[in-house]
KERO-740540 format. One record per atom (N, C-alpha, C): atom name; residue in one letter; x, y, z; residue number from 0. Coordinates in nm, 2 decimals. Layout:
N
[CA,a,[X,Y,Z],NUM];
...
END
This chain:
180
[N,m,[-2.19,-1.83,-1.23],0];
[CA,m,[-2.15,-1.72,-1.32],0];
[C,m,[-2.24,-1.72,-1.44],0];
[N,k,[-2.28,-1.84,-1.49],1];
[CA,k,[-2.37,-1.85,-1.61],1];
[C,k,[-2.50,-1.77,-1.58],1];
[N,n,[-2.55,-1.79,-1.46],2];
[CA,n,[-2.68,-1.72,-1.43],2];
[C,n,[-2.66,-1.56,-1.44],2];
[N,h,[-2.55,-1.52,-1.38],3];
[CA,h,[-2.52,-1.37,-1.39],3];
[C,h,[-2.51,-1.32,-1.53],3];
[N,l,[-2.44,-1.40,-1.62],4];
[CA,l,[-2.43,-1.36,-1.76],4];
[C,l,[-2.57,-1.36,-1.83],4];
[N,s,[-2.65,-1.45,-1.79],5];
[CA,s,[-2.79,-1.45,-1.85],5];
[C,s,[-2.87,-1.33,-1.81],5];
[N,v,[-2.86,-1.29,-1.69],6];
[CA,v,[-2.93,-1.17,-1.64],6];
[C,v,[-2.87,-1.05,-1.71],6];
[N,l,[-2.74,-1.04,-1.72],7];
[CA,l,[-2.68,-0.93,-1.78],7];
[C,l,[-2.72,-0.92,-1.93],7];
[N,s,[-2.72,-1.03,-2.00],8];
[CA,s,[-2.76,-1.04,-2.14],8];
[C,s,[-2.90,-0.98,-2.16],8];
[N,l,[-2.99,-1.03,-2.07],9];
[CA,l,[-3.13,-0.98,-2.09],9];
[C,l,[-3.14,-0.83,-2.05],9];
[N,l,[-3.07,-0.78,-1.95],10];
[CA,l,[-3.08,-0.64,-1.92],10];
[C,l,[-3.02,-0.56,-2.04],10];
[N,i,[-2.92,-0.60,-2.10],11];
[CA,i,[-2.86,-0.53,-2.21],11];
[C,i,[-2.95,-0.54,-2.33],11];
[N,a,[-3.01,-0.65,-2.36],12];
[CA,a,[-3.10,-0.67,-2.47],12];
[C,a,[-3.22,-0.58,-2.46],12];
[N,d,[-3.26,-0.56,-2.33],13];
[CA,d,[-3.38,-0.46,-2.30],13];
[C,d,[-3.33,-0.32,-2.30],13];
[N,r,[-3.20,-0.30,-2.32],14];
[CA,r,[-3.14,-0.16,-2.32],14];
[C,r,[-3.15,-0.10,-2.18],14];
[N,n,[-3.15,-0.18,-2.08],15];
[CA,n,[-3.15,-0.13,-1.94],15];
[C,n,[-3.01,-0.12,-1.89],15];
[N,l,[-2.93,-0.03,-1.95],16];
[CA,l,[-2.79,-0.03,-1.93],16];
[C,l,[-2.75,0.02,-1.79],16];
[N,d,[-2.83,0.11,-1.73],17];
[CA,d,[-2.80,0.15,-1.60],17];
[C,d,[-2.81,0.04,-1.50],17];
[N,r,[-2.92,-0.04,-1.52],18];
[CA,r,[-2.94,-0.15,-1.43],18];
[C,r,[-2.83,-0.26,-1.45],18];
[N,a,[-2.79,-0.28,-1.57],19];
[CA,a,[-2.69,-0.38,-1.60],19];
[C,a,[-2.56,-0.34,-1.54],19];
[N,e,[-2.53,-0.21,-1.55],20];
[CA,e,[-2.40,-0.16,-1.48],20];
[C,e,[-2.41,-0.18,-1.33],20];
[N,e,[-2.52,-0.15,-1.27],21];
[CA,e,[-2.53,-0.17,-1.13],21];
[C,e,[-2.52,-0.32,-1.09],21];
[N,y,[-2.58,-0.40,-1.17],22];
[CA,y,[-2.57,-0.55,-1.15],22];
[C,y,[-2.42,-0.59,-1.16],22];
[N,i,[-2.35,-0.54,-1.25],23];
[CA,i,[-2.20,-0.58,-1.27],23];
[C,i,[-2.13,-0.54,-1.14],23];
[N,k,[-2.16,-0.42,-1.09],24];
[CA,k,[-2.09,-0.37,-0.97],24];
[C,k,[-2.12,-0.46,-0.85],24];
[N,k,[-2.24,-0.51,-0.84],25];
[CA,k,[-2.28,-0.60,-0.73],25];
[C,k,[-2.21,-0.73,-0.74],25];
[N,v,[-2.20,-0.78,-0.86],26];
[CA,v,[-2.14,-0.91,-0.89],26];
[C,v,[-1.99,-0.90,-0.86],26];
[N,n,[-1.93,-0.79,-0.90],27];
[CA,n,[-1.78,-0.76,-0.88],27];
[C,n,[-1.74,-0.73,-0.74],27];
[N,a,[-1.83,-0.68,-0.66],28];
[CA,a,[-1.79,-0.63,-0.53],28];
[C,a,[-1.72,-0.74,-0.44],28];
[N,p,[-1.77,-0.86,-0.43],29];
[CA,p,[-1.70,-0.96,-0.35],29];
[C,p,[-1.56,-1.00,-0.41],29];
[N,i,[-1.55,-1.00,-0.55],30];
[CA,i,[-1.42,-1.02,-0.61],30];
[C,i,[-1.32,-0.92,-0.58],30];
[N,l,[-1.36,-0.79,-0.59],31];
[CA,l,[-1.28,-0.68,-0.56],31];
[C,l,[-1.24,-0.68,-0.41],31];
[N,e,[-1.33,-0.72,-0.32],32];
[CA,e,[-1.30,-0.73,-0.18],32];
[C,e,[-1.19,-0.83,-0.15],32];
[N,l,[-1.19,-0.94,-0.23],33];
[CA,l,[-1.09,-1.05,-0.21],33];
[C,l,[-0.96,-1.00,-0.26],33];
[N,e,[-0.96,-0.92,-0.37],34];
[CA,e,[-0.83,-0.87,-0.42],34];
[C,e,[-0.76,-0.77,-0.33],34];
[N,h,[-0.84,-0.69,-0.26],35];
[CA,h,[-0.79,-0.59,-0.18],35];
[C,h,[-0.84,-0.60,-0.04],35];
[N,k,[-0.79,-0.70,0.03],36];
[CA,k,[-0.84,-0.73,0.17],36];
[C,k,[-0.80,-0.61,0.26],36];
[N,k,[-0.89,-0.59,0.35],37];
[CA,k,[-0.87,-0.48,0.45],37];
[C,k,[-0.82,-0.55,0.58],37];
[N,y,[-0.69,-0.52,0.61],38];
[CA,y,[-0.62,-0.57,0.72],38];
[C,y,[-0.63,-0.48,0.84],38];
[N,t,[-0.62,-0.35,0.81],39];
[CA,t,[-0.61,-0.25,0.92],39];
[C,t,[-0.71,-0.14,0.91],39];
[N,g,[-0.77,-0.12,0.80],40];
[CA,g,[-0.86,-0.01,0.78],40];
[C,g,[-0.79,0.11,0.73],40];
[N,n,[-0.66,0.11,0.74],41];
[CA,n,[-0.58,0.23,0.69],41];
[C,n,[-0.55,0.20,0.54],41];
[N,r,[-0.60,0.28,0.45],42];
[CA,r,[-0.59,0.26,0.31],42];
[C,r,[-0.45,0.23,0.26],42];
[N,i,[-0.36,0.32,0.30],43];
[CA,i,[-0.22,0.30,0.25],43];
[C,i,[-0.15,0.18,0.31],43];
[N,v,[-0.17,0.15,0.44],44];
[CA,v,[-0.12,0.03,0.50],44];
[C,v,[-0.17,-0.09,0.43],44];
[N,d,[-0.30,-0.09,0.40],45];
[CA,d,[-0.36,-0.21,0.34],45];
[C,d,[-0.32,-0.23,0.20],45];
[N,i,[-0.30,-0.12,0.12],46];
[CA,i,[-0.24,-0.13,-0.01],46];
[C,i,[-0.11,-0.20,-0.01],46];
[N,i,[-0.02,-0.15,0.08],47];
[CA,i,[0.12,-0.20,0.09],47];
[C,i,[0.11,-0.35,0.13],47];
[N,l,[0.03,-0.38,0.23],48];
[CA,l,[0.02,-0.52,0.28],48];
[C,l,[-0.04,-0.61,0.17],48];
[N,n,[-0.14,-0.57,0.10],49];
[CA,n,[-0.19,-0.65,-0.01],49];
[C,n,[-0.08,-0.68,-0.11],49];
[N,d,[-0.01,-0.58,-0.15],50];
[CA,d,[0.10,-0.59,-0.25],50];
[C,d,[0.21,-0.69,-0.20],50];
[N,k,[0.25,-0.67,-0.08],51];
[CA,k,[0.36,-0.75,-0.03],51];
[C,k,[0.32,-0.90,0.00],51];
[N,i,[0.19,-0.91,0.05],52];
[CA,i,[0.14,-1.05,0.07],52];
[C,i,[0.13,-1.12,-0.06],52];
[N,e,[0.08,-1.05,-0.16],53];
[CA,e,[0.07,-1.12,-0.30],53];
[C,e,[0.21,-1.15,-0.35],53];
[N,k,[0.31,-1.06,-0.33],54];
[CA,k,[0.44,-1.09,-0.38],54];
[C,k,[0.50,-1.21,-0.30],54];
[N,a,[0.47,-1.22,-0.17],55];
[CA,a,[0.52,-1.34,-0.09],55];
[C,a,[0.45,-1.47,-0.14],55];
[N,h,[0.32,-1.46,-0.16],56];
[CA,h,[0.25,-1.58,-0.21],56];
[C,h,[0.30,-1.63,-0.35],56];
[N,n,[0.33,-1.53,-0.44],57];
[CA,n,[0.38,-1.56,-0.57],57];
[C,n,[0.52,-1.63,-0.56],57];
[N,n,[0.59,-1.61,-0.45],58];
[CA,n,[0.72,-1.67,-0.43],58];
[C,n,[0.72,-1.79,-0.34],58];
[N,n,[0.60,-1.84,-0.32],59];
[CA,n,[0.58,-1.96,-0.23],59];
[C,n,[0.62,-1.93,-0.09],59];
[N,i,[0.60,-1.82,-0.04],60];
[CA,i,[0.63,-1.78,0.10],60];
[C,i,[0.50,-1.77,0.18],60];
[N,k,[0.49,-1.84,0.29],61];
[CA,k,[0.38,-1.83,0.38],61];
[C,k,[0.38,-1.70,0.45],61];
[N,f,[0.28,-1.62,0.45],62];
[CA,f,[0.27,-1.49,0.51],62];
[C,f,[0.16,-1.50,0.62],62];
[N,i,[0.20,-1.49,0.74],63];
[CA,i,[0.11,-1.49,0.86],63];
[C,i,[0.10,-1.35,0.91],63];
[N,i,[-0.02,-1.30,0.92],64];
[CA,i,[-0.04,-1.16,0.96],64];
[C,i,[-0.14,-1.15,1.07],64];
[N,n,[-0.10,-1.07,1.18],65];
[CA,n,[-0.19,-1.04,1.28],65];
[C,n,[-0.20,-0.89,1.28],65];
[N,a,[-0.31,-0.84,1.23],66];
[CA,a,[-0.32,-0.69,1.21],66];
[C,a,[-0.45,-0.64,1.28],66];
[N,h,[-0.43,-0.52,1.34],67];
[CA,h,[-0.54,-0.45,1.41],67];
[C,h,[-0.56,-0.32,1.34],67];
[N,d,[-0.67,-0.25,1.38],68];
[CA,d,[-0.70,-0.12,1.32],68];
[C,d,[-0.59,-0.02,1.34],68];
[N,i,[-0.56,0.05,1.23],69];
[CA,i,[-0.46,0.15,1.23],69];
[C,i,[-0.53,0.28,1.18],69];
[N,k,[-0.53,0.38,1.26],70];
[CA,k,[-0.59,0.51,1.22],70];
[C,k,[-0.52,0.58,1.11],70];
[N,e,[-0.59,0.65,1.03],71];
[CA,e,[-0.54,0.73,0.92],71];
[C,e,[-0.48,0.86,0.98],71];
[N,g,[-0.38,0.92,0.93],72];
[CA,g,[-0.33,1.05,0.96],72];
[C,g,[-0.24,1.06,1.08],72];
[N,i,[-0.22,0.95,1.16],73];
[CA,i,[-0.12,0.96,1.27],73];
[C,i,[0.02,0.95,1.21],73];
[N,i,[0.04,0.85,1.13],74];
[CA,i,[0.17,0.83,1.06],74];
[C,i,[0.15,0.87,0.92],74];
[N,q,[0.24,0.95,0.86],75];
[CA,q,[0.22,1.00,0.73],75];
[C,q,[0.23,0.88,0.63],75];
[N,d,[0.16,0.89,0.52],76];
[CA,d,[0.16,0.79,0.42],76];
[C,d,[0.30,0.76,0.36],76];
[N,i,[0.37,0.86,0.34],77];
[CA,i,[0.51,0.84,0.29],77];
[C,i,[0.60,0.76,0.38],77];
[N,d,[0.57,0.78,0.51],78];
[CA,d,[0.65,0.71,0.61],78];
[C,d,[0.60,0.56,0.62],78];
[N,w,[0.47,0.54,0.60],79];
[CA,w,[0.42,0.40,0.60],79];
[C,w,[0.49,0.33,0.48],79];
[N,c,[0.50,0.39,0.37],80];
[CA,c,[0.57,0.33,0.26],80];
[C,c,[0.71,0.30,0.28],80];
[N,a,[0.78,0.40,0.34],81];
[CA,a,[0.93,0.38,0.37],81];
[C,a,[0.95,0.27,0.47],81];
[N,i,[0.86,0.26,0.57],82];
[CA,i,[0.88,0.15,0.67],82];
[C,i,[0.83,0.02,0.62],82];
[N,l,[0.71,0.01,0.59],83];
[CA,l,[0.65,-0.12,0.56],83];
[C,l,[0.70,-0.18,0.43],83];
[N,a,[0.71,-0.10,0.32],84];
[CA,a,[0.76,-0.16,0.19],84];
[C,a,[0.90,-0.21,0.21],84];
[N,n,[0.99,-0.13,0.27],85];
[CA,n,[1.13,-0.17,0.28],85];
[C,n,[1.14,-0.30,0.37],85];
[N,i,[1.08,-0.30,0.49],86];
[CA,i,[1.10,-0.42,0.57],86];
[C,i,[1.04,-0.54,0.52],86];
[N,l,[0.93,-0.53,0.45],87];
[CA,l,[0.86,-0.65,0.39],87];
[C,l,[0.94,-0.69,0.26],87];
[N,d,[0.98,-0.60,0.18],88];
[CA,d,[1.07,-0.63,0.07],88];
[C,d,[1.19,-0.71,0.11],88];
[N,n,[1.25,-0.66,0.22],89];
[CA,n,[1.37,-0.73,0.27],89];
[C,n,[1.34,-0.87,0.32],89];
[N,a,[1.23,-0.88,0.39],90];
[CA,a,[1.19,-1.01,0.44],90];
[C,a,[1.16,-1.11,0.33],90];
[N,i,[1.09,-1.06,0.22],91];
[CA,i,[1.06,-1.14,0.11],91];
[C,i,[1.19,-1.19,0.04],91];
[N,e,[1.28,-1.09,0.01],92];
[CA,e,[1.40,-1.12,-0.05],92];
[C,e,[1.49,-1.22,0.03],92];
[N,a,[1.48,-1.21,0.16],93];
[CA,a,[1.56,-1.30,0.24],93];
[C,a,[1.50,-1.44,0.23],93];
[N,c,[1.37,-1.45,0.23],94];
[CA,c,[1.30,-1.58,0.22],94];
[C,c,[1.33,-1.65,0.08],94];
[N,i,[1.33,-1.57,-0.02],95];
[CA,i,[1.36,-1.62,-0.16],95];
[C,i,[1.50,-1.69,-0.16],95];
[N,k,[1.59,-1.64,-0.09],96];
[CA,k,[1.73,-1.70,-0.08],96];
[C,k,[1.74,-1.83,-0.01],96];
[N,v,[1.63,-1.86,0.07],97];
[CA,v,[1.63,-1.98,0.15],97];
[C,v,[1.61,-2.10,0.06],97];
[N,q,[1.69,-2.20,0.08],98];
[CA,q,[1.69,-2.32,-0.01],98];
[C,q,[1.58,-2.42,0.02],98];
[N,n,[1.53,-2.42,0.14],99];
[CA,n,[1.43,-2.52,0.17],99];
[C,n,[1.29,-2.47,0.14],99];
[N,d,[1.19,-2.55,0.15],100];
[CA,d,[1.05,-2.52,0.12],100];
[C,d,[0.98,-2.45,0.23],100];
[N,e,[1.04,-2.44,0.35],101];
[CA,e,[0.97,-2.37,0.46],101];
[C,e,[1.00,-2.22,0.47],101];
[N,k,[0.95,-2.15,0.37],102];
[CA,k,[0.97,-2.01,0.36],102];
[C,k,[0.85,-1.94,0.43],102];
[N,w,[0.88,-1.85,0.52],103];
[CA,w,[0.77,-1.78,0.59],103];
[C,w,[0.81,-1.64,0.64],103];
[N,i,[0.70,-1.56,0.66],104];
[CA,i,[0.71,-1.43,0.72],104];
[C,i,[0.59,-1.42,0.82],104];
[N,e,[0.62,-1.37,0.94],105];
[CA,e,[0.52,-1.34,1.04],105];
[C,e,[0.52,-1.20,1.07],105];
[N,m,[0.40,-1.13,1.07],106];
[CA,m,[0.40,-0.99,1.09],106];
[C,m,[0.28,-0.96,1.19],106];
[N,s,[0.31,-0.87,1.28],107];
[CA,s,[0.20,-0.81,1.36],107];
[C,s,[0.21,-0.66,1.35],107];
[N,i,[0.09,-0.60,1.35],108];
[CA,i,[0.09,-0.45,1.35],108];
[C,i,[-0.03,-0.41,1.43],108];
[N,s,[-0.01,-0.32,1.52],109];
[CA,s,[-0.12,-0.27,1.61],109];
[C,s,[-0.09,-0.13,1.65],109];
[N,q,[-0.20,-0.07,1.70],110];
[CA,q,[-0.19,0.07,1.74],110];
[C,q,[-0.27,0.10,1.86],110];
[N,n,[-0.22,0.18,1.96],111];
[CA,n,[-0.30,0.22,2.07],111];
[C,n,[-0.30,0.37,2.07],111];
[N,d,[-0.34,0.43,2.18],112];
[CA,d,[-0.34,0.58,2.19],112];
[C,d,[-0.20,0.64,2.19],112];
[N,c,[-0.10,0.56,2.23],113];
[CA,c,[0.04,0.61,2.25],113];
[C,c,[0.13,0.57,2.13],113];
[N,s,[0.11,0.45,2.08],114];
[CA,s,[0.21,0.41,1.98],114];
[C,s,[0.16,0.31,1.88],114];
[N,t,[0.24,0.29,1.78],115];
[CA,t,[0.21,0.19,1.67],115];
[C,t,[0.33,0.09,1.68],115];
[N,i,[0.29,-0.03,1.69],116];
[CA,i,[0.39,-0.14,1.70],116];
[C,i,[0.39,-0.23,1.58],116];
[N,i,[0.51,-0.25,1.52],117];
[CA,i,[0.53,-0.34,1.41],117];
[C,i,[0.63,-0.45,1.44],117];
[N,n,[0.60,-0.57,1.43],118];
[CA,n,[0.69,-0.68,1.44],118];
[C,n,[0.69,-0.76,1.32],118];
[N,v,[0.81,-0.79,1.26],119];
[CA,v,[0.83,-0.88,1.15],119];
[C,v,[0.93,-0.98,1.18],119];
[N,t,[0.90,-1.11,1.16],120];
[CA,t,[1.00,-1.22,1.18],120];
[C,t,[1.00,-1.30,1.05],120];
[N,n,[1.11,-1.34,1.00],121];
[CA,n,[1.12,-1.42,0.88],121];
[C,n,[1.24,-1.51,0.89],121];
[N,i,[1.23,-1.62,0.81],122];
[CA,i,[1.34,-1.71,0.80],122];
[C,i,[1.43,-1.65,0.70],122];
[N,y,[1.56,-1.68,0.71],123];
[CA,y,[1.66,-1.63,0.61],123];
[C,y,[1.77,-1.73,0.61],123];
[N,n,[1.86,-1.72,0.51],124];
[CA,n,[1.97,-1.82,0.49],124];
[C,n,[2.09,-1.81,0.58],124];
[N,g,[2.08,-1.73,0.68],125];
[CA,g,[2.19,-1.72,0.78],125];
[C,g,[2.30,-1.62,0.74],125];
[N,e,[2.29,-1.57,0.62],126];
[CA,e,[2.40,-1.47,0.57],126];
[C,e,[2.36,-1.33,0.61],126];
[N,i,[2.44,-1.27,0.69],127];
[CA,i,[2.42,-1.13,0.73],127];
[C,i,[2.56,-1.06,0.71],127];
[N,k,[2.55,-0.94,0.64],128];
[CA,k,[2.67,-0.86,0.63],128];
[C,k,[2.66,-0.73,0.71],128];
[N,i,[2.76,-0.71,0.79],129];
[CA,i,[2.76,-0.59,0.88],129];
[C,i,[2.88,-0.51,0.84],129];
[N,s,[2.86,-0.38,0.83],130];
[CA,s,[2.98,-0.29,0.80],130];
[C,s,[2.95,-0.16,0.89],130];
[N,k,[3.05,-0.13,0.97],131];
[CA,k,[3.04,-0.01,1.06],131];
[C,k,[2.91,-0.02,1.14],131];
[N,d,[2.89,-0.13,1.21],132];
[CA,d,[2.77,-0.15,1.29],132];
[C,d,[2.64,-0.13,1.22],132];
[N,k,[2.64,-0.15,1.09],133];
[CA,k,[2.51,-0.14,1.02],133];
[C,k,[2.49,-0.26,0.93],133];
[N,l,[2.37,-0.30,0.91],134];
[CA,l,[2.34,-0.41,0.81],134];
[C,l,[2.38,-0.36,0.68],134];
[N,e,[2.44,-0.44,0.60],135];
[CA,e,[2.48,-0.40,0.46],135];
[C,e,[2.40,-0.49,0.36],135];
[N,s,[2.37,-0.43,0.25],136];
[CA,s,[2.30,-0.51,0.15],136];
[C,s,[2.38,-0.62,0.10],136];
[N,t,[2.31,-0.74,0.08],137];
[CA,t,[2.38,-0.85,0.02],137];
[C,t,[2.36,-0.86,-0.13],137];
[N,k,[2.30,-0.75,-0.19],138];
[CA,k,[2.28,-0.75,-0.33],138];
[C,k,[2.40,-0.71,-0.40],138];
[N,k,[2.42,-0.75,-0.53],139];
[CA,k,[2.54,-0.72,-0.60],139];
[C,k,[2.57,-0.57,-0.62],139];
[N,n,[2.46,-0.50,-0.67],140];
[CA,n,[2.48,-0.36,-0.70],140];
[C,n,[2.46,-0.28,-0.57],140];
[N,k,[2.56,-0.25,-0.50],141];
[CA,k,[2.55,-0.18,-0.37],141];
[C,k,[2.51,-0.03,-0.39],141];
[N,i,[2.54,0.03,-0.51],142];
[CA,i,[2.50,0.17,-0.53],142];
[C,i,[2.35,0.19,-0.53],142];
[N,l,[2.28,0.09,-0.60],143];
[CA,l,[2.14,0.10,-0.61],143];
[C,l,[2.06,0.05,-0.49],143];
[N,h,[2.13,-0.03,-0.40],144];
[CA,h,[2.06,-0.09,-0.29],144];
[C,h,[2.13,-0.06,-0.16],144];
[N,g,[2.06,-0.08,-0.05],145];
[CA,g,[2.12,-0.06,0.08],145];
[C,g,[2.07,0.07,0.15],145];
[N,i,[1.99,0.14,0.08],146];
[CA,i,[1.93,0.26,0.14],146];
[C,i,[1.80,0.24,0.21],146];
[N,g,[1.74,0.12,0.19],147];
[CA,g,[1.61,0.09,0.24],147];
[C,g,[1.60,0.09,0.39],147];
[N,m,[1.70,0.03,0.46],148];
[CA,m,[1.70,0.03,0.61],148];
[C,m,[1.73,0.17,0.66],148];
[N,e,[1.81,0.25,0.59],149];
[CA,e,[1.83,0.39,0.63],149];
[C,e,[1.70,0.47,0.61],149];
[N,s,[1.62,0.44,0.51],150];
[CA,s,[1.49,0.51,0.49],150];
[C,s,[1.40,0.47,0.61],150];
[N,v,[1.40,0.34,0.65],151];
[CA,v,[1.32,0.30,0.77],151];
[C,v,[1.36,0.38,0.89],151];
[N,k,[1.49,0.38,0.92],152];
[CA,k,[1.54,0.45,1.03],152];
[C,k,[1.50,0.60,1.03],152];
[N,t,[1.51,0.67,0.92],153];
[CA,t,[1.47,0.81,0.91],153];
[C,t,[1.33,0.83,0.94],153];
[N,a,[1.24,0.74,0.88],154];
[CA,a,[1.10,0.75,0.91],154];
[C,a,[1.07,0.72,1.06],154];
[N,v,[1.13,0.62,1.11],155];
[CA,v,[1.11,0.59,1.26],155];
[C,v,[1.15,0.70,1.34],155];
[N,n,[1.26,0.77,1.31],156];
[CA,n,[1.31,0.88,1.39],156];
[C,n,[1.21,1.00,1.39],156];
[N,k,[1.14,1.02,1.28],157];
[CA,k,[1.04,1.13,1.28],157];
[C,k,[0.94,1.12,1.39],157];
[N,y,[0.91,0.99,1.44],158];
[CA,y,[0.81,0.97,1.54],158];
[C,y,[0.88,0.93,1.68],158];
[N,n,[1.01,0.97,1.69],159];
[CA,n,[1.09,0.94,1.81],159];
[C,n,[1.07,0.80,1.84],159];
[N,g,[1.07,0.71,1.74],160];
[CA,g,[1.05,0.57,1.76],160];
[C,g,[1.17,0.49,1.79],160];
[N,i,[1.14,0.36,1.80],161];
[CA,i,[1.24,0.26,1.82],161];
[C,i,[1.25,0.17,1.70],161];
[N,f,[1.37,0.14,1.66],162];
[CA,f,[1.39,0.05,1.54],162];
[C,f,[1.50,-0.05,1.59],162];
[N,e,[1.46,-0.17,1.61],163];
[CA,e,[1.55,-0.28,1.66],163];
[C,e,[1.54,-0.40,1.56],163];
[N,y,[1.66,-0.46,1.54],164];
[CA,y,[1.66,-0.58,1.47],164];
[C,y,[1.76,-0.68,1.53],164];
[N,n,[1.73,-0.81,1.52],165];
[CA,n,[1.82,-0.91,1.58],165];
[C,n,[1.81,-1.03,1.49],165];
[N,w,[1.89,-1.13,1.51],166];
[CA,w,[1.89,-1.25,1.43],166];
[C,w,[1.95,-1.36,1.51],166];
[N,e,[1.91,-1.48,1.47],167];
[CA,e,[1.98,-1.60,1.52],167];
[C,e,[2.01,-1.69,1.40],167];
[N,a,[2.03,-1.81,1.42],168];
[CA,a,[2.08,-1.90,1.31],168];
[C,a,[2.01,-1.88,1.18],168];
[N,d,[1.88,-1.89,1.18],169];
[CA,d,[1.81,-1.87,1.05],169];
[C,d,[1.68,-1.79,1.06],169];
[N,i,[1.67,-1.71,1.17],170];
[CA,i,[1.55,-1.63,1.19],170];
[C,i,[1.59,-1.48,1.21],170];
[N,f,[1.53,-1.39,1.14],171];
[CA,f,[1.56,-1.25,1.15],171];
[C,f,[1.43,-1.18,1.21],171];
[N,y,[1.46,-1.09,1.31],172];
[CA,y,[1.35,-1.02,1.38],172];
[C,y,[1.36,-0.87,1.36],172];
[N,i,[1.25,-0.80,1.34],173];
[CA,i,[1.25,-0.66,1.34],173];
[C,i,[1.13,-0.61,1.43],173];
[N,y,[1.17,-0.51,1.52],174];
[CA,y,[1.07,-0.45,1.61],174];
[C,y,[1.07,-0.30,1.58],174];
[N,i,[0.96,-0.24,1.56],175];
[CA,i,[0.95,-0.10,1.54],175];
[C,i,[0.83,-0.05,1.63],175];
[N,s,[0.86,0.06,1.70],176];
[CA,s,[0.76,0.13,1.78],176];
[C,s,[0.76,0.28,1.74],176];
[N,l,[0.65,0.33,1.69],177];
[CA,l,[0.63,0.47,1.65],177];
[C,l,[0.54,0.53,1.75],177];
[N,f,[0.59,0.64,1.81],178];
[CA,f,[0.51,0.71,1.91],178];
[C,f,[0.41,0.81,1.84],178];
[N,n,[0.28,0.80,1.87],179];
[CA,n,[0.18,0.88,1.80],179];
[C,n,[0.18,1.02,1.85],179];
END
């Protein structure tokens, strides 16, 4: 980094500002690439994944992802947000409640000519609330929470998709298939 600063100092001293600006961009490019990793090539999906993976890491949650190319324009951006943001927020919140140090989320996302498949599996504390055959929020303020899964269902239904979830002792599974 010291060498880069020396080069920049000399370029600025010589009033070669255009070249200095270009140099800064080249030095910054690998850093920016690390900050916003491309998992799928779909800008919105990658923005959501980067945000949620960072949130998971900030909460000491291991996030394992197997992602493949996802085309733009097949699934609307607003639906990506409704689906991915909600299921990943729920997975992160479930992991935060786990008392041991083995907090993890596994996710796979792929697309073919017919469908887009999303699988999310995470550890949780074993507490599930069900009301009228629906998952119920475990958060204290029920008025402000609990609509996330309904948003997911609504978005999935737009694509005549499948939204399934299941759980066992301490593992929660979500499977989503959206038909292109």
